[in-house]
N, C-alpha and C positions, 0 to 999 in steps of 0.2 A: 458483403466481407464480411469475415469474422475478424477480430482480434481477438489472441488469448492474451492475459497478462495478469502478470503475478505481481503484489505489493511485497517489500520484504524489509522488516524492523527488526533487531535483536530477539525480544523473546514472543511476536505475535499474540500481544495484546490487547496493544495501544494501538500504535502508528496503522501499522499496517492494515488490520482488521478494520480499521475506521476510513482508508483510504479504497479497502477494497467496498464497505457498503455507501459510501456517498458516489464512488462512481457508478454501482450498480445502480444509484436510485437515479442520479441524473442519465445513466446513458438510457433507461428504460422508460424517466419523463420526457426523454429524444425522441424513442422509438431508434436504436444506435443499437445494434447488436454484437456486445461483447461478453466472451468469456472471462469471470476475474475470477482470483483466487489471491490467498496473505498467506503467507511463513516467517519463519525466525529464524535468522538464523542460528542460533542459540534454540538449546531442547526445554531446557527447563521448565518449559509452561505447555506441552504437549499434551492433547485432549482438552486443555482450559477454554471456557468462554473466556472472552475479552474482559477485559480488567470492569470490574464494575461502577467506580467514578467515569469511565470512557463510556461502558455502556449508559451513563445516566445521562450526559450530556449526549450522547449521538438523538439517542430517544428524544431529548428533548426540541432537535431540529428535524424529529420525522425519522429518524435512522434508524431501523431493528439491525443490533449487532450481534442479537440474540441466536440464533441461529449456530453460528461460526463457531470455529472452533480453532484452538491450537496446532500449527504444525511445524514444521522443522523444514527448511530450503533441501531439495536433493539433488544431486548431477541429475539427474532425470528430468526436473523442471526446466531445463536448459535445453531442452530437444519438446517440450508440450509444450512450451511457452512463447511466443515470439515476441516478449518485451518483459523485461523484468525490472523493478522498477524500487530502487533502495533508499530508504527516507534520508540516512547522511553519509557522508565518504568512510566511515567506519564499515557501514553495513556493504557500501559497494566495495570496497575495497577486501569484506570477506567473500565474496561474489563471484569479485576477479579471481579471486584465487583458489575458488572451486568449479569454475567454469570448465568443463569439457573443451579439449581443444577440436574443434569443425562442428563444435553445438549453434542451433541457428540463432539462438532468442538475442537483442541487444538488451544492453545493460544501462541502466540512465537513472539518475538522481528525479524524484518527483519533484524537485523546485524548480528545475529545470524549463518546467511548463510554466511557471510563475513568476517568470523573471522579475517583474512587475514590481514584487514585492520586495526584492533586493533580499531574502531571504537565500542562503547557498543549503539550509536541511531545515527536516520537520523537526524542531525538537523534543522529547520524549516529555510526554505528560505523566508518566509514573513518576518520573524526578522531580520534574518540574512545577507541577500540578494545577499548571495551562491547560486541561481538557477541552476550553472554548477556544483557547486561543489557537491550540492545536489543529483543531477543527476548523478551524476560521485561514486557516493555510490549506489544510487539506483541501478544502472546498475550492480553492484558489487553481490549486493546481491541478485538480482536476475537472476545471472547466478549461483552465490552457491543454488540458491531457484530450480532452474532447474535442478541441478546435483545429488541434494538431491531426487528429483523426480525421477529422472534415467529414 
């Protein structure tokens, strides 16, 4: 069974592309078939690669984010994906506002899959400058998501 998952943050240059890259690598390593993408609620970075410092931190852990390009989430995404995962409450709220009535996607917070961490959101490393801390949490969340998908 395939699952279609979309990760969403604000600009789609740090958190959501990292989640996409981490989950893709972990799923591939386990032989789990997933279709994964990422997007931002804002349109400031459409067409741009992930932020350089985020790419460098990810690359140091073996995740290649270089092929990814930012895009903005669309209403169609709620029909195309099974699960849309927000990085924080603000993005979750923005997604709820644009979700069409009757759309099939389930919307959730990424940290819901790593309750053991005590985190209620994935902090934005663009502002915190903690790219490794972001990746630590993303890895925990990805592991929890994969466990739930079984």
